[in-house]
Biopython code that builds the backbone (N, CA, C, O; Angstrom):
import numpy as np
from Bio.PDB.StructureBuilder import StructureBuilder

atoms = [
    (1, "UNK", "N", (164.733, 257.374, -114.038)),
    (1, "UNK", "CA", (163.996, 256.180, -113.632)),
    (1, "UNK", "C", (162.508, 256.377, -113.937)),
    (1, "UNK", "O", (161.929, 257.431, -113.675)),
    (2, "UNK", "N", (161.931, 255.352, -114.486)),
    (2, "UNK", "CA", (160.506, 255.395, -114.825)),
    (2, "UNK", "C", (159.709, 255.232, -113.526)),
    (2, "UNK", "O", (160.001, 254.335, -112.735)),
    (3, "UNK", "N", (158.708, 256.086, -113.298)),
    (3, "UNK", "CA", (157.929, 255.987, -112.056)),
    (3, "UNK", "C", (157.084, 254.711, -111.992)),
    (3, "UNK", "O", (156.713, 254.134, -113.014)),
    (4, "UNK", "N", (156.798, 254.298, -110.767)),
    (4, "UNK", "CA", (155.953, 253.116, -110.555)),
    (4, "UNK", "C", (154.627, 253.220, -111.290)),
    (4, "UNK", "O", (154.119, 252.221, -111.798)),
    (5, "UNK", "N", (154.066, 254.411, -111.349)),
    (5, "UNK", "CA", (152.746, 254.595, -111.959)),
    (5, "UNK", "C", (152.683, 254.047, -113.378)),
    (5, "UNK", "O", (151.662, 253.498, -113.792)),
    (6, "UNK", "N", (153.764, 254.193, -114.113)),
    (6, "UNK", "CA", (153.798, 253.681, -115.487)),
    (6, "UNK", "C", (153.696, 252.160, -115.482)),
    (6, "UNK", "O", (152.928, 251.575, -116.246)),
    (7, "UNK", "N", (154.474, 251.531, -114.615)),
    (7, "UNK", "CA", (154.449, 250.070, -114.527)),
    (7, "UNK", "C", (153.125, 249.565, -113.952)),
    (7, "UNK", "O", (152.627, 248.512, -114.353)),
    (8, "UNK", "N", (152.567, 250.314, -113.021)),
    (8, "UNK", "CA", (151.279, 249.922, -112.442)),
    (8, "UNK", "C", (150.212, 249.890, -113.529)),
    (8, "UNK", "O", (149.452, 248.927, -113.632)),
    (9, "UNK", "N", (150.158, 250.936, -114.332)),
    (9, "UNK", "CA", (149.153, 250.992, -115.393)),
    (9, "UNK", "C", (149.334, 249.837, -116.379)),
    (9, "UNK", "O", (148.357, 249.218, -116.802)),
    (10, "UNK", "N", (150.570, 249.553, -116.738)),
    (10, "UNK", "CA", (150.825, 248.438, -117.651)),
    (10, "UNK", "C", (150.455, 247.107, -117.001)),
    (10, "UNK", "O", (149.934, 246.212, -117.667)),
    (11, "UNK", "N", (150.722, 246.974, -115.702)),
    (11, "UNK", "CA", (150.360, 245.742, -114.997)),
    (11, "UNK", "C", (148.844, 245.585, -114.937)),
    (11, "UNK", "O", (148.323, 244.481, -115.097)),
    (12, "UNK", "N", (148.145, 246.679, -114.708)),
    (12, "UNK", "CA", (146.670, 246.642, -114.714)),
    (12, "UNK", "C", (146.161, 246.171, -116.073)),
    (12, "UNK", "O", (145.161, 245.458, -116.164)),
    (13, "UNK", "N", (146.860, 246.580, -117.122)),
    (13, "UNK", "CA", (146.488, 246.183, -118.482)),
    (13, "UNK", "C", (146.919, 244.757, -118.813)),
    (13, "UNK", "O", (146.625, 244.253, -119.897)),
    (14, "UNK", "N", (147.619, 244.104, -117.878)),
    (14, "UNK", "CA", (147.969, 242.700, -118.061)),
    (14, "UNK", "C", (149.429, 242.399, -118.343)),
    (14, "UNK", "O", (149.766, 241.255, -118.649)),
    (15, "UNK", "N", (150.295, 243.375, -118.253)),
    (15, "UNK", "CA", (151.709, 243.152, -118.552)),
    (15, "UNK", "C", (152.426, 242.472, -117.388)),
    (15, "UNK", "O", (152.584, 243.050, -116.313)),
    (16, "UNK", "N", (152.853, 241.237, -117.626)),
    (16, "UNK", "CA", (153.636, 240.524, -116.618)),
    (16, "UNK", "C", (155.011, 241.164, -116.448)),
    (16, "UNK", "O", (155.554, 241.185, -115.343)),
    (17, "UNK", "N", (155.571, 241.682, -117.533)),
    (17, "UNK", "CA", (156.883, 242.323, -117.462)),
    (17, "UNK", "C", (156.838, 243.565, -116.574)),
    (17, "UNK", "O", (157.775, 243.821, -115.817)),
    (18, "UNK", "N", (155.774, 244.323, -116.661)),
    (18, "UNK", "CA", (155.630, 245.516, -115.825)),
    (18, "UNK", "C", (155.500, 245.115, -114.358)),
    (18, "UNK", "O", (156.091, 245.748, -113.484)),
    (19, "UNK", "N", (154.735, 244.077, -114.093)),
    (19, "UNK", "CA", (154.594, 243.643, -112.703)),
    (19, "UNK", "C", (155.911, 243.087, -112.182)),
    (19, "UNK", "O", (156.249, 243.286, -111.015)),
    (20, "UNK", "N", (156.653, 242.397, -113.030)),
    (20, "UNK", "CA", (157.977, 241.904, -112.637)),
    (20, "UNK", "C", (158.885, 243.056, -112.221)),
    (20, "UNK", "O", (159.658, 242.925, -111.272)),
    (21, "UNK", "N", (158.797, 244.169, -112.915)),
    (21, "UNK", "CA", (159.600, 245.345, -112.542)),
    (21, "UNK", "C", (159.176, 245.874, -111.175)),
    (21, "UNK", "O", (160.024, 246.264, -110.372)),
    (22, "UNK", "N", (157.893, 245.890, -110.909)),
    (22, "UNK", "CA", (157.418, 246.325, -109.590)),
    (22, "UNK", "C", (157.932, 245.385, -108.495)),
    (22, "UNK", "O", (158.286, 245.832, -107.404)),
    (23, "UNK", "N", (157.970, 244.098, -108.789)),
    (23, "UNK", "CA", (158.508, 243.140, -107.825)),
    (23, "UNK", "C", (159.975, 243.456, -107.537)),
    (23, "UNK", "O", (160.387, 243.513, -106.378)),
    (24, "UNK", "N", (160.754, 243.660, -108.590)),
    (24, "UNK", "CA", (162.178, 243.970, -108.416)),
    (24, "UNK", "C", (162.374, 245.202, -107.534)),
    (24, "UNK", "O", (163.251, 245.227, -106.670)),
    (25, "UNK", "N", (161.562, 246.202, -107.758)),
    (25, "UNK", "CA", (161.699, 247.454, -107.015)),
    (25, "UNK", "C", (161.308, 247.322, -105.550)),
    (25, "UNK", "O", (161.937, 247.929, -104.683)),
    (26, "UNK", "N", (160.284, 246.542, -105.269)),
    (26, "UNK", "CA", (159.704, 246.528, -103.926)),
    (26, "UNK", "C", (160.022, 245.279, -103.103)),
    (26, "UNK", "O", (159.720, 245.239, -101.910)),
    (27, "UNK", "N", (160.612, 244.284, -103.705)),
    (27, "UNK", "CA", (160.908, 243.047, -103.003)),
    (27, "UNK", "C", (161.732, 243.269, -101.731)),
    (27, "UNK", "O", (161.362, 242.742, -100.682)),
    (28, "UNK", "N", (162.830, 244.025, -101.779)),
    (28, "UNK", "CA", (163.634, 244.180, -100.553)),
    (28, "UNK", "C", (162.846, 244.757, -99.374)),
    (28, "UNK", "O", (162.997, 244.293, -98.244)),
    (29, "UNK", "N", (162.019, 245.751, -99.628)),
    (29, "UNK", "CA", (161.248, 246.374, -98.554)),
    (29, "UNK", "C", (160.211, 245.403, -97.991)),
    (29, "UNK", "O", (160.038, 245.314, -96.776)),
    (30, "UNK", "N", (159.530, 244.685, -98.863)),
    (30, "UNK", "CA", (158.486, 243.760, -98.416)),
    (30, "UNK", "C", (159.109, 242.614, -97.626)),
    (30, "UNK", "O", (158.568, 242.200, -96.601)),
    (31, "UNK", "N", (160.234, 242.106, -98.094)),
    (31, "UNK", "CA", (160.927, 241.053, -97.349)),
    (31, "UNK", "C", (161.365, 241.572, -95.976)),
    (31, "UNK", "O", (161.226, 240.872, -94.973)),
    (32, "UNK", "N", (161.884, 242.775, -95.934)),
    (32, "UNK", "CA", (162.333, 243.359, -94.662)),
    (32, "UNK", "C", (161.178, 243.461, -93.664)),
    (32, "UNK", "O", (161.334, 243.128, -92.489)),
    (33, "UNK", "N", (160.028, 243.919, -94.136)),
    (33, "UNK", "CA", (158.850, 244.018, -93.272)),
    (33, "UNK", "C", (158.476, 242.639, -92.732)),
    (33, "UNK", "O", (158.268, 242.466, -91.531)),
    (34, "UNK", "N", (158.395, 241.664, -93.630)),
    (34, "UNK", "CA", (157.991, 240.316, -93.225)),
    (34, "UNK", "C", (159.009, 239.705, -92.256)),
    (34, "UNK", "O", (158.632, 239.069, -91.271)),
    (35, "UNK", "N", (160.270, 239.897, -92.534)),
    (35, "UNK", "CA", (161.298, 239.322, -91.661)),
    (35, "UNK", "C", (161.270, 239.967, -90.282)),
    (35, "UNK", "O", (161.408, 239.289, -89.264)),
    (36, "UNK", "N", (161.092, 241.273, -90.261)),
    (36, "UNK", "CA", (161.016, 241.991, -88.981)),
    (36, "UNK", "C", (159.804, 241.533, -88.168)),
    (36, "UNK", "O", (159.898, 241.374, -86.951)),
    (37, "UNK", "N", (158.683, 241.325, -88.826)),
    (37, "UNK", "CA", (157.470, 240.942, -88.112)),
    (37, "UNK", "C", (157.455, 239.471, -87.704)),
    (37, "UNK", "O", (156.897, 239.119, -86.665)),
    (38, "UNK", "N", (158.067, 238.612, -88.520)),
    (38, "UNK", "CA", (157.961, 237.178, -88.283)),
    (38, "UNK", "C", (159.215, 236.568, -87.660)),
    (38, "UNK", "O", (159.151, 235.520, -87.019)),
    (39, "UNK", "N", (160.340, 237.222, -87.851)),
    (39, "UNK", "CA", (161.555, 236.800, -87.171)),
    (39, "UNK", "C", (162.325, 235.643, -87.767)),
    (39, "UNK", "O", (163.310, 235.192, -87.182)),
    (40, "UNK", "N", (161.894, 235.147, -88.931)),
    (40, "UNK", "CA", (162.699, 234.095, -89.560)),
    (40, "UNK", "C", (162.595, 234.172, -91.077)),
    (40, "UNK", "O", (161.609, 234.649, -91.638)),
    (41, "UNK", "N", (163.649, 233.684, -91.715)),
    (41, "UNK", "CA", (163.783, 233.793, -93.165)),
    (41, "UNK", "C", (162.709, 233.013, -93.913)),
    (41, "UNK", "O", (162.130, 233.521, -94.874)),
    (42, "UNK", "N", (162.442, 231.806, -93.489)),
    (42, "UNK", "CA", (161.494, 230.945, -94.206)),
    (42, "UNK", "C", (160.102, 231.568, -94.278)),
    (42, "UNK", "O", (159.514, 231.663, -95.356)),
    (43, "UNK", "N", (159.583, 231.988, -93.139)),
    (43, "UNK", "CA", (158.261, 232.609, -93.125)),
    (43, "UNK", "C", (158.271, 233.942, -93.880)),
    (43, "UNK", "O", (157.309, 234.272, -94.572)),
    (44, "UNK", "N", (159.343, 234.695, -93.747)),
    (44, "UNK", "CA", (159.442, 235.983, -94.448)),
    (44, "UNK", "C", (159.408, 235.777, -95.958)),
    (44, "UNK", "O", (158.754, 236.534, -96.675)),
    (45, "UNK", "N", (160.107, 234.758, -96.439)),
    (45, "UNK", "CA", (160.090, 234.473, -97.879)),
    (45, "UNK", "C", (158.694, 234.069, -98.343)),
    (45, "UNK", "O", (158.236, 234.499, -99.401)),
    (46, "UNK", "N", (158.026, 233.247, -97.552)),
    (46, "UNK", "CA", (156.666, 232.809, -97.910)),
    (46, "UNK", "C", (155.695, 233.991, -97.962)),
    (46, "UNK", "O", (154.905, 234.121, -98.898)),
    (47, "UNK", "N", (155.766, 234.840, -96.954)),
    (47, "UNK", "CA", (154.857, 235.986, -96.902)),
    (47, "UNK", "C", (155.187, 236.982, -98.004)),
    (47, "UNK", "O", (154.281, 237.572, -98.592)),
    (48, "UNK", "N", (156.459, 237.175, -98.291)),
    (48, "UNK", "CA", (156.839, 238.071, -99.385)),
    (48, "UNK", "C", (156.240, 237.572, -100.692)),
    (48, "UNK", "O", (155.652, 238.340, -101.453)),
    (49, "UNK", "N", (156.393, 236.294, -100.939)),
    (49, "UNK", "CA", (155.829, 235.699, -102.153)),
    (49, "UNK", "C", (154.304, 235.851, -102.180)),
    (49, "UNK", "O", (153.729, 236.237, -103.197)),
    (50, "UNK", "N", (153.667, 235.548, -101.069)),
    (50, "UNK", "CA", (152.208, 235.656, -100.987)),
    (50, "UNK", "C", (151.746, 237.096, -101.177)),
    (50, "UNK", "O", (150.683, 237.339, -101.749)),
    (51, "UNK", "N", (152.532, 238.040, -100.705)),
    (51, "UNK", "CA", (152.180, 239.465, -100.855)),
    (51, "UNK", "C", (152.147, 239.863, -102.322)),
    (51, "UNK", "O", (151.235, 240.559, -102.768)),
    (52, "UNK", "N", (153.146, 239.416, -103.064)),
    (52, "UNK", "CA", (153.173, 239.750, -104.490)),
    (52, "UNK", "C", (152.095, 239.013, -105.270)),
    (52, "UNK", "O", (151.546, 239.552, -106.231)),
    (53, "UNK", "N", (151.790, 237.796, -104.869)),
    (53, "UNK", "CA", (150.674, 237.084, -105.515)),
    (53, "UNK", "C", (149.359, 237.823, -105.279)),
    (53, "UNK", "O", (148.558, 237.985, -106.200)),
    (54, "UNK", "N", (149.140, 238.268, -104.044)),
    (54, "UNK", "CA", (147.914, 239.008, -103.726)),
    (54, "UNK", "C", (147.874, 240.337, -104.473)),
    (54, "UNK", "O", (146.828, 240.735, -104.988)),
    (55, "UNK", "N", (149.003, 241.014, -104.530)),
    (55, "UNK", "CA", (149.046, 242.295, -105.242)),
    (55, "UNK", "C", (148.752, 242.094, -106.729)),
    (55, "UNK", "O", (148.032, 242.888, -107.333)),
    (56, "UNK", "N", (149.300, 241.047, -107.310)),
    (56, "UNK", "CA", (149.049, 240.772, -108.734)),
    (56, "UNK", "C", (147.563, 240.496, -108.952)),
    (56, "UNK", "O", (146.962, 240.986, -109.909)),
    (57, "UNK", "N", (146.993, 239.722, -108.070)),
    (57, "UNK", "CA", (145.573, 239.368, -108.203)),
    (57, "UNK", "C", (144.675, 240.599, -108.080)),
    (57, "UNK", "O", (143.643, 240.691, -108.744)),
    (58, "UNK", "N", (145.078, 241.548, -107.222)),
    (58, "UNK", "CA", (144.228, 242.701, -106.923)),
    (58, "UNK", "C", (144.758, 244.023, -107.477)),
    (58, "UNK", "O", (144.328, 245.093, -107.045)),
    (59, "UNK", "N", (145.687, 243.956, -108.429)),
    (59, "UNK", "CA", (146.294, 245.187, -108.960)),
    (59, "UNK", "C", (145.234, 246.134, -109.535)),
    (59, "UNK", "O", (145.404, 247.352, -109.491)),
    (60, "UNK", "N", (144.156, 245.584, -110.066)),
    (60, "UNK", "CA", (143.101, 246.434, -110.631)),
    (60, "UNK", "C", (142.358, 247.209, -109.558)),
    (60, "UNK", "O", (141.681, 248.194, -109.857)),
    (61, "UNK", "N", (142.480, 246.768, -108.299)),
    (61, "UNK", "CA", (141.842, 247.473, -107.187)),
    (61, "UNK", "C", (142.696, 248.630, -106.667)),
    (61, "UNK", "O", (142.215, 249.462, -105.897)),
    (62, "UNK", "N", (143.957, 248.682, -107.086)),
    (62, "UNK", "CA", (144.840, 249.753, -106.630)),
    (62, "UNK", "C", (144.348, 251.071, -107.228)),
    (62, "UNK", "O", (144.265, 251.219, -108.447)),
    (63, "UNK", "N", (144.022, 252.025, -106.352)),
    (63, "UNK", "CA", (143.438, 253.285, -106.805)),
    (63, "UNK", "C", (144.404, 254.456, -106.760)),
    (63, "UNK", "O", (144.055, 255.559, -107.181)),
    (64, "UNK", "N", (145.599, 254.238, -106.264)),
    (64, "UNK", "CA", (146.597, 255.294, -106.255)),
    (64, "UNK", "C", (146.405, 256.350, -105.186)),
    (64, "UNK", "O", (147.005, 257.422, -105.266)),
    (65, "UNK", "N", (145.578, 256.072, -104.183)),
    (65, "UNK", "CA", (145.401, 257.038, -103.087)),
    (65, "UNK", "C", (146.639, 257.104, -102.198)),
    (65, "UNK", "O", (146.883, 258.099, -101.516)),
    (66, "UNK", "N", (147.412, 256.024, -102.222)),
    (66, "UNK", "CA", (148.697, 255.987, -101.535)),
    (66, "UNK", "C", (149.730, 255.532, -102.565)),
    (66, "UNK", "O", (149.383, 255.159, -103.685)),
    (67, "UNK", "N", (150.978, 255.569, -102.175)),
    (67, "UNK", "CA", (152.026, 255.042, -103.053)),
    (67, "UNK", "C", (151.847, 253.528, -103.175)),
    (67, "UNK", "O", (151.324, 252.881, -102.268)),
    (68, "UNK", "N", (152.278, 252.984, -104.280)),
    (68, "UNK", "CA", (152.179, 251.545, -104.492)),
    (68, "UNK", "C", (152.905, 250.791, -103.378)),
    (68, "UNK", "O", (152.405, 249.779, -102.888)),
    (69, "UNK", "N", (154.066, 251.273, -102.981)),
    (69, "UNK", "CA", (154.831, 250.629, -101.918)),
    (69, "UNK", "C", (154.074, 250.596, -100.602)),
    (69, "UNK", "O", (154.178, 249.629, -99.847)),
    (70, "UNK", "N", (153.322, 251.636, -100.327)),
    (70, "UNK", "CA", (152.514, 251.691, -99.103)),
    (70, "UNK", "C", (151.394, 250.658, -99.171)),
    (70, "UNK", "O", (151.143, 249.940, -98.203)),
    (71, "UNK", "N", (150.734, 250.590, -100.302)),
    (71, "UNK", "CA", (149.659, 249.609, -100.521)),
    (71, "UNK", "C", (150.199, 248.186, -100.377)),
    (71, "UNK", "O", (149.598, 247.345, -99.708)),
    (72, "UNK", "N", (151.324, 247.935, -101.006)),
    (72, "UNK", "CA", (151.944, 246.622, -100.957)),
    (72, "UNK", "C", (152.409, 246.284, -99.539)),
    (72, "UNK", "O", (152.282, 245.142, -99.096)),
    (73, "UNK", "N", (152.937, 247.258, -98.843)),
    (73, "UNK", "CA", (153.358, 247.052, -97.452)),
    (73, "UNK", "C", (152.180, 246.659, -96.575)),
    (73, "UNK", "O", (152.312, 245.796, -95.708)),
    (74, "UNK", "N", (151.035, 247.282, -96.792)),
    (74, "UNK", "CA", (149.838, 246.962, -96.017)),
    (74, "UNK", "C", (149.413, 245.523, -96.288)),
    (74, "UNK", "O", (149.018, 244.813, -95.363)),
    (75, "UNK", "N", (149.489, 245.084, -97.535)),
    (75, "UNK", "CA", (149.170, 243.696, -97.870)),
    (75, "UNK", "C", (150.097, 242.763, -97.091)),
    (75, "UNK", "O", (149.646, 241.802, -96.468)),
    (76, "UNK", "N", (151.386, 243.057, -97.132)),
    (76, "UNK", "CA", (152.375, 242.214, -96.447)),
    (76, "UNK", "C", (152.134, 242.194, -94.940)),
    (76, "UNK", "O", (152.179, 241.130, -94.321)),
    (77, "UNK", "N", (151.884, 243.341, -94.354)),
    (77, "UNK", "CA", (151.647, 243.404, -92.908)),
    (77, "UNK", "C", (150.400, 242.612, -92.523)),
    (77, "UNK", "O", (150.402, 241.899, -91.519)),
    (78, "UNK", "N", (149.352, 242.734, -93.307)),
    (78, "UNK", "CA", (148.129, 241.975, -93.028)),
    (78, "UNK", "C", (148.379, 240.466, -93.120)),
    (78, "UNK", "O", (147.892, 239.700, -92.289)),
    (79, "UNK", "N", (149.134, 240.049, -94.126)),
    (79, "UNK", "CA", (149.448, 238.625, -94.254)),
    (79, "UNK", "C", (150.314, 238.148, -93.094)),
    (79, "UNK", "O", (150.141, 237.031, -92.607)),
    (80, "UNK", "N", (151.237, 238.983, -92.654)),
    (80, "UNK", "CA", (152.055, 238.630, -91.481)),
    (80, "UNK", "C", (151.180, 238.455, -90.249)),
    (80, "UNK", "O", (151.349, 237.499, -89.493)),
    (81, "UNK", "N", (150.251, 239.371, -90.049)),
    (81, "UNK", "CA", (149.363, 239.277, -88.890)),
    (81, "UNK", "C", (148.504, 238.020, -88.959)),
    (81, "UNK", "O", (148.306, 237.348, -87.947)),
    (82, "UNK", "N", (148.000, 237.702, -90.134)),
    (82, "UNK", "CA", (147.216, 236.475, -90.307)),
    (82, "UNK", "C", (148.069, 235.255, -90.003)),
    (82, "UNK", "O", (147.617, 234.316, -89.347)),
    (83, "UNK", "N", (149.299, 235.274, -90.482)),
    (83, "UNK", "CA", (150.216, 234.161, -90.241)),
    (83, "UNK", "C", (150.485, 233.989, -88.746)),
    (83, "UNK", "O", (150.485, 232.870, -88.232)),
    (84, "UNK", "N", (150.709, 235.085, -88.070)),
    (84, "UNK", "CA", (150.956, 235.031, -86.623)),
    (84, "UNK", "C", (149.741, 234.490, -85.873)),
    (84, "UNK", "O", (149.890, 233.740, -84.909)),
    (85, "UNK", "N", (148.558, 234.864, -86.306)),
    (85, "UNK", "CA", (147.340, 234.395, -85.641)),
    (85, "UNK", "C", (147.138, 232.899, -85.825)),
    (85, "UNK", "O", (146.664, 232.215, -84.918)),
    (86, "UNK", "N", (147.499, 232.392, -87.000)),
    (86, "UNK", "CA", (147.323, 230.952, -87.233)),
    (86, "UNK", "C", (148.343, 230.123, -86.461)),
    (86, "UNK", "O", (148.103, 228.949, -86.180)),
    (87, "UNK", "N", (149.479, 230.725, -86.117)),
    (87, "UNK", "CA", (150.495, 230.022, -85.333)),
    (87, "UNK", "C", (150.243, 230.104, -83.838)),
    (87, "UNK", "O", (150.836, 229.356, -83.061)),
    (88, "UNK", "N", (149.363, 231.015, -83.435)),
    (88, "UNK", "CA", (149.115, 231.219, -81.992)),
    (88, "UNK", "C", (148.195, 230.158, -81.431)),
    (88, "UNK", "O", (147.883, 230.178, -80.241)),
]
sb = StructureBuilder()
sb.init_structure("model")
sb.init_model(0)
sb.init_chain("A")
sb.init_seg("    ")
for serial, (resi, resn, name, xyz) in enumerate(atoms, 1):
    if name == "N":
        sb.init_residue(resn, " ", resi, " ")
    sb.init_atom(name, np.array(xyz, "f"), 0.0, 1.0, " ", f" {name:<3s}", serial, name[0])
structure = sb.get_structure()
């Protein structure tokens, strides 16, 4: 299996195909986090989608100090918290 780092570098260089591979690899975990935090499928799907949009927009900011999955999880958790605050 090709490591995430290879796809990350290609995504930073602008490869949509490389980013699509990262989505395939990490989608289940990000959805699980969102569903666990938000408690329903609809919001979890929205936050999962928003997480990948944010990651794509900011992929050049990824510095590799943590695993890509950890970075992406933090994005998802932050979006979940923001979502919860707007509903409160």
